C-alpha positions in Angstrom: 57.7 35.9 -142.4 58.1 37.0 -138.8 55.5 38.7 -136.7 56.5 40.3 -133.4 54.2 41.1 -130.4 55.0 43.4 -127.4 53.7 43.3 -123.9 54.2 45.9 -121.2 55.7 45.2 -117.7 53.5 43.7 -115.1 50.3 44.0 -117.2 48.0 41.7 -119.1 48.5 42.0 -122.8 46.9 40.4 -125.8 48.8 38.2 -128.2 48.4 37.8 -131.9 45.6 35.3 -131.4 43.6 37.7 -129.2 44.1 35.7 -125.9 45.4 37.1 -122.6 49.0 36.6 -121.7 50.3 36.3 -118.1 53.1 34.6 -115.9 54.4 31.1 -115.5 54.6 30.1 -119.1 57.4 28.6 -121.1 57.5 31.9 -123.0 58.5 33.8 -119.9 61.0 31.3 -118.6 64.4 32.9 -118.6 63.2 36.5 -118.8 65.6 38.8 -117.0 63.4 41.0 -114.8 66.3 43.4 -114.2 66.9 44.0 -117.9 65.2 47.1 -119.2 65.8 46.3 -122.9 63.6 43.9 -124.9 65.3 40.7 -126.2 64.5 37.8 -128.4 63.0 34.6 -126.9 65.2 31.5 -127.0 62.2 29.5 -128.1 58.7 30.2 -129.3 55.7 29.7 -127.0 53.0 27.1 -127.6 49.8 28.8 -128.9 47.4 26.9 -126.7 45.7 29.9 -125.0 47.5 29.5 -121.6 47.5 32.6 -119.5 51.0 34.1 -119.0 52.3 37.0 -116.9 55.6 38.5 -117.9 57.6 41.2 -116.1 59.4 44.0 -118.0 59.2 43.8 -121.7 58.6 40.4 -123.3 58.9 40.2 -127.0 57.6 37.0 -128.5 58.1 36.1 -132.2 55.7 34.1 -134.3 56.2 32.7 -137.7 53.8 32.8 -140.6 53.0 29.1 -140.0 51.8 30.0 -136.5 49.4 32.6 -137.9 48.1 30.1 -140.4 47.3 27.6 -137.6 44.8 30.1 -136.1 41.5 30.0 -138.1 40.2 33.3 -136.6 43.3 35.1 -138.0 43.2 33.6 -141.4 40.0 35.4 -142.3 41.6 38.8 -141.6 44.4 38.1 -144.0 42.2 37.0 -146.9 41.7 39.5 -149.7 38.3 41.0 -150.1 36.9 40.5 -153.6 34.8 43.5 -154.7 33.8 45.0 -157.9 35.9 48.1 -158.2 36.3 50.7 -161.0 39.8 52.0 -160.8 38.8 55.2 -162.5 36.2 56.2 -159.9 37.4 57.5 -156.5 35.5 57.7 -153.2 38.0 60.0 -151.6 36.3 63.1 -150.0 39.3 65.3 -150.9 39.3 64.4 -154.6 35.5 64.6 -154.9 35.4 68.0 -153.3 38.2 69.2 -155.6 36.3 68.0 -158.7 33.1 69.5 -157.5 34.5 73.0 -157.0 36.7 72.9 -160.1 34.1 71.4 -162.4 33.7 73.0 -165.8 30.5 74.7 -166.9 29.0 71.8 -168.9 29.4 69.5 -165.8 27.9 72.2 -163.5 24.9 72.3 -165.8 24.1 68.7 -164.9 24.9 69.1 -161.2 22.5 72.1 -161.1 19.4 70.0 -161.8 16.0 70.5 -160.1 13.2 68.0 -159.6 9.9 68.5 -161.5 6.6 69.0 -159.9 4.1 66.1 -159.7 2.1 67.5 -162.6 5.2 67.8 -164.9 6.5 64.4 -163.8 3.3 62.7 -164.9 3.2 64.8 -168.1 6.7 64.2 -169.3 7.6 61.0 -167.5 10.8 62.5 -166.1 11.9 63.3 -162.6 14.4 66.2 -163.0 15.9 68.6 -165.5 18.9 70.9 -165.6 17.5 74.3 -164.6 17.7 77.3 -166.9 16.7 80.9 -167.0 12.9 81.6 -167.4 11.9 78.4 -165.7 9.2 78.9 -163.0 10.1 77.4 -159.7 8.9 77.2 -156.1 11.3 77.1 -153.1 10.6 74.1 -150.9 13.5 74.1 -148.5 15.2 76.8 -146.3 14.2 80.2 -145.1 12.3 81.2 -148.2 10.3 78.0 -148.7 6.5 78.1 -149.3 6.6 81.5 -151.0 4.8 82.1 -154.3 6.1 80.7 -157.6 8.8 82.9 -159.2 10.7 82.9 -162.4 14.4 82.1 -162.5 16.3 85.4 -163.2 19.8 84.0 -163.5 21.6 80.7 -163.2 24.9 81.5 -161.6 27.0 78.4 -162.2 30.2 79.8 -160.6 28.5 79.7 -157.1 26.1 76.8 -157.8 23.1 79.0 -157.1 20.1 80.4 -159.0 18.4 83.8 -158.5 14.6 83.9 -158.4 12.4 87.0 -158.8 10.9 88.2 -155.5 13.4 86.2 -153.5 15.4 89.2 -152.3 16.8 90.8 -149.2 17.7 94.3 -148.2 21.3 95.4 -147.7 22.5 97.7 -144.9 22.6 100.6 -147.4 19.0 100.1 -148.4 19.4 98.4 -151.8 17.8 95.0 -152.5 19.7 92.1 -153.9 18.7 88.6 -155.0 19.4 85.7 -152.6 21.2 82.7 -154.1 19.2 79.4 -153.8 20.6 76.0 -154.6 18.7 74.2 -157.4 18.1 71.2 -155.3 16.0 73.3 -152.9 13.4 74.2 -155.6 10.8 72.4 -157.6 10.2 73.3 -161.3 6.5 74.1 -161.9 6.8 75.3 -165.5 9.5 74.6 -168.0 10.8 77.0 -170.6 10.6 74.7 -173.6 12.7 74.8 -176.8 13.6 72.1 -179.4 16.7 71.0 -177.4 14.7 70.6 -174.2 12.0 68.7 -175.9 14.6 66.2 -177.2 16.0 65.8 -173.7 12.5 65.1 -172.3 11.7 62.6 -175.1 15.0 60.8 -174.4 14.3 60.6 -170.7 10.8 59.3 -171.2 12.0 56.6 -173.6 14.8 55.4 -171.3 12.3 55.2 -168.3 9.8 53.3 -170.4 12.6 50.9 -171.6 13.8 50.4 -168.0 10.3 49.4 -166.8 10.0 46.7 -169.5 13.6 45.4 -169.0 13.8 42.0 -167.4 10.0 41.2 -167.7 8.7 38.2 -169.7 5.8 38.7 -172.1 3.1 36.1 -172.6 4.4 35.2 -176.1 7.9 34.6 -174.7 6.6 32.4 -171.9 4.6 30.3 -174.4 7.6 29.9 -176.6 9.7 28.8 -173.6 7.0 26.3 -172.6 7.1 24.8 -176.1 
């Protein structure tokens, strides 16, 4: 495999090994300063870090064995071993596309809101997908700190919720609800039904199992000691 480096006329360049290149070297012997076109070297230079200074263009060709001789360059050519899931992308373009083209059942999960401290302690869960008739308090943005209001509508198409008393007046005098993103509110009271109760039970169970995971009990330690 051949690797070619280029250096500009009269200047100091950098070779493949990251060292300065200037005049009076075996690599520049025989360079025709009147020739405007680049040409191949008759012989390869020694890679001993000598400073060279070349006029016009100087094209120097290195082989793969030359690259392997340099330990600082070998690390750049080594493959990086990482755990990668080929089915998950980190591309900004693809993630934005999937976010704005997500179906309704996916948007339901995205439109989750954190629970208040009291509800978090009561149900042992941090967040829940928001729904109509939940009572929330805005904690971010222009409308934060206002009194608690009930969710009037969950508008999944625009990723916003409408809350009673969070309104503005239009130019023609009518009042309309202002869309608030679910991440900017805290749920203070849940509208419970049988499905939501099951979800809360499942969340609490998984959190409890996660706390115990990886911990040794006294009986286990005694058995191991035996």
